[in-house]
C-alpha positions in Angstrom: 0.0 0.0 0.0 3.0 2.3 0.2 2.5 3.5 -3.4 -1.1 4.5 -2.7 -0.1 6.2 0.5 2.5 8.2 -1.4 0.0 9.1 -4.1 -2.5 10.3 -1.5 0.2 12.3 0.3 1.1 14.0 -3.0 -2.5 15.1 -3.6 -2.6 16.6 -0.1 0.7 18.3 -0.6 -0.2 19.7 -4.0 -3.5 21.0 -2.7 -1.8 22.8 0.2 0.7 24.4 -2.2 -1.9 25.4 -4.7 -4.1 27.0 -1.9 -1.2 29.2 -0.8 -0.6 30.4 -4.4 -4.3 31.0 -4.9 -4.3 33.9 -2.6 -2.1 36.0 -5.0 -4.1 35.3 -8.2 -6.6 37.6 -9.7 -9.9 36.6 -11.4 -8.5 36.6 -14.9 -5.7 34.2 -13.9 -8.1 31.9 -12.1 -10.2 31.8 -15.3 -7.2 31.0 -17.4 -6.3 28.1 -15.1 -10.0 27.0 -15.1 -9.9 26.9 -18.9 -6.6 25.0 -19.2 -7.8 22.3 -16.8 -10.7 21.7 -19.2 -8.2 21.3 -22.1 -6.0 19.0 -20.0 -9.0 16.8 -19.3 -9.7 16.5 -23.0 -6.0 15.6 -23.7 -5.7 13.1 -20.9 -9.0 11.5 -21.5 -8.3 11.1 -25.2 -4.9 9.6 -24.4 -6.3 7.2 -21.8 -9.1 6.1 -24.2 -6.9 5.6 -27.3 -4.2 3.7 -25.4 -6.7 1.2 -24.0 -9.3 0.7 -26.6 -6.7 -0.8 -29.0 -6.1 -3.5 -26.4 -9.7 -4.3 -25.9 -11.0 -7.7 -26.9 -14.6 -6.3 -26.9 -14.4 -2.9 -28.7 -18.1 -2.2 -28.3 -18.2 -2.9 -24.6 -17.3 0.7 -23.7 -20.3 1.9 -25.7 -22.7 -0.5 -24.0 -21.2 0.3 -20.6 -21.7 4.1 -21.1 -25.3 3.6 -22.4 -26.3 1.3 -19.6 -24.4 3.3 -17.0 -25.9 6.5 -18.3 -29.5 5.2 -18.0 -28.9 4.0 -14.4 -27.1 7.2 -13.3 -29.8 9.4 -14.8 -32.5 7.5 -13.2 -30.7 7.9 -9.8 -29.8 11.5 -10.6 -26.3 10.9 -9.3 -24.9 14.1 -10.9 -27.6 16.3 -9.6 -27.6 14.9 -6.1 -23.9 15.1 -5.7 -23.6 18.6 -7.1 -26.4 19.9 -5.0 -24.7 18.5 -1.9 -21.2 19.8 -2.8 -22.6 23.2 -3.9 -24.0 23.6 -0.4 -20.5 23.1 0.9 -18.6 25.4 -1.5 -20.6 26.5 -4.5 -21.2 25.2 -8.0 -17.6 25.8 -9.1 -16.2 23.8 -6.2 -18.6 20.9 -7.0 -17.5 20.8 -10.6 -13.8 21.1 -9.6 -13.9 18.3 -7.1 -15.8 15.9 -9.4 -13.3 16.6 -12.2 -10.3 16.2 -9.9 -11.6 12.8 -8.6 -12.1 11.6 -12.2 -8.6 12.6 -13.2 -6.9 11.1 -10.2 -8.9 7.8 -10.1 -9.8 7.0 -13.7 -6.6 6.2 -15.6 -4.3 3.3 -16.3 -1.8 4.2 -13.6 -4.4 4.5 -10.9 -6.1 1.2 -11.8 -3.1 -0.9 -12.9 -0.8 0.6 -10.3 -2.5 -0.9 -7.2 -2.8 -4.3 -8.9 0.9 -4.4 -9.8 1.8 -3.2 -6.3 -0.3 -6.0 -4.7 0.8 -8.8 -7.0 4.4 -7.9 -7.8 5.4 -5.4 -5.2 6.1 -3.0 -8.0 5.1 0.6 -7.2 6.5 2.2 -10.4 3.1 3.1 -11.8 1.9 4.5 -8.5 5.0 6.7 -8.1 4.6 8.0 -11.6 1.0 8.7 -10.9 2.0 10.5 -7.7 4.2 12.9 -9.6 1.4 13.7 -12.0 -1.1 14.2 -9.3 1.2 16.4 -7.3 1.2 18.9 -10.2 -2.4 18.5 -11.1 -3.6 18.9 -7.5 -1.6 22.1 -7.2 -3.3 23.5 -10.3 -6.7 22.4 -9.1 -6.2 24.0 -5.7 -5.0 27.2 -7.3 -8.3 27.3 -9.2 -10.8 25.9 -6.7 -9.2 26.1 -3.2 -8.5 23.9 -0.2 -11.6 21.9 -0.7 -9.8 19.9 -3.4 -8.1 18.0 -0.6 -11.3 15.9 -0.3 -10.1 14.1 -3.4 -7.3 12.5 -1.4 -9.3 10.1 0.7 -11.4 9.2 -2.3 -8.3 8.3 -4.3 -7.0 6.2 -1.3 -10.2 4.2 -1.1 -10.3 3.8 -4.9 -6.7 2.5 -5.2 -7.1 0.6 -1.9 -10.1 -1.3 -3.4 -8.1 -2.5 -6.4 -5.1 -3.4 -4.2 -7.3 -5.5 -1.8 -9.1 -7.2 -4.7 -5.7 -8.1 -6.2 -4.5 -9.5 -2.9 -7.6 -11.6 -2.2 -8.1 -12.8 -5.7 -4.7 -13.0 -7.5 -5.9 -15.9 -9.6 -9.4 -14.6 -10.4 -10.5 -14.2 -14.0 -11.4 -10.6 -13.1 -7.6 -9.8 -13.1 -7.0 -11.6 -16.3 -7.9 -10.6 -19.9 -8.6 -6.9 -20.6 -10.7 -5.8 -17.6 -8.3 -3.1 -16.7 -8.2 -1.9 -20.4 -12.0 -1.8 -20.5 -12.3 0.2 -17.3 -9.6 2.6 -18.5 -11.3 3.1 -21.9 -14.6 3.9 -20.2 -12.8 6.2 -17.8 -11.1 8.0 -20.6 -14.5 8.9 -22.1 -15.7 10.1 -18.7 -12.6 12.4 -18.4 -13.3 13.8 -21.8 -16.9 14.5 -20.8 -15.7 16.2 -17.7 -13.4 18.5 -19.8 -16.2 19.5 -22.1 -18.3 20.4 -19.0 -15.4 22.4 -17.6 -15.0 24.4 -20.8 -18.8 25.1 -20.6 -19.3 23.6 -24.1 -22.1 21.4 -22.8 -23.2 20.2 -19.4 -22.9 16.5 -19.8 -23.6 15.5 -16.2 -20.6 13.2 -16.0 -21.4 11.6 -12.7 -24.6 10.1 -14.2 -22.3 7.9 -16.3 -20.2 6.6 -13.3 -22.2 3.3 -13.1 -20.7 2.5 -16.5 -17.6 1.5 -14.7 -19.5 -1.4 -13.1 -20.6 -2.9 -16.5 -17.2 -4.3 -17.6 -16.8 -5.9 -14.1 -20.2 -7.6 -14.4 -19.3 -8.6 -18.0 -16.1 -10.3 -16.9 -17.9 -12.0 -13.9 -20.5 -13.5 -16.3 -17.9 -14.4 -18.8 -15.9 -16.3 -16.1 -18.9 -18.5 -15.4 -18.9 -20.0 -18.9 
């Protein structure tokens, strides 16, 4: 778990650094950072998707996942409920920032594969690389949205901890074989792109309504392993 602990600590450190610098920034600079984070989401989301969809054994699974997940999430109004709750704590901008930060930190090859490699092989290379990226990203997010971005740290810890624990308890499980990680990352890449579009105010896609899409590949591999 050392890799995940380091990753979590980097987000906390980056948030604190960014919060200090935020005090000296004017509105136009904050807006500029806000816009660039939207562009970064588009770039990282596209990179994550293209790298993983080519390794997929089921190229249409991500489409089905997003469609099914979107229907479930919309019915439950996940995006609306979450944003309303966060908006009460820090406003609409804070809500959008925290949601985007969590997606960037948690949904990616490093953040999914890293804990699995750490648990199975004791290799924390991916997690240390992810830690460096998140240190920079969290600094920028905090510069734009403030100290509240530190809430993303425990979310990342639980997310990576879940994959680490699953890998430890089920090292020979079919769920850790095949292309499950690639399928999750491909779906995640699309979610990050959607978040970037919302940040740039091109269209409010309500990204959180599509979060259940991440469960569909897991269910698919569970069913597949039974036959």
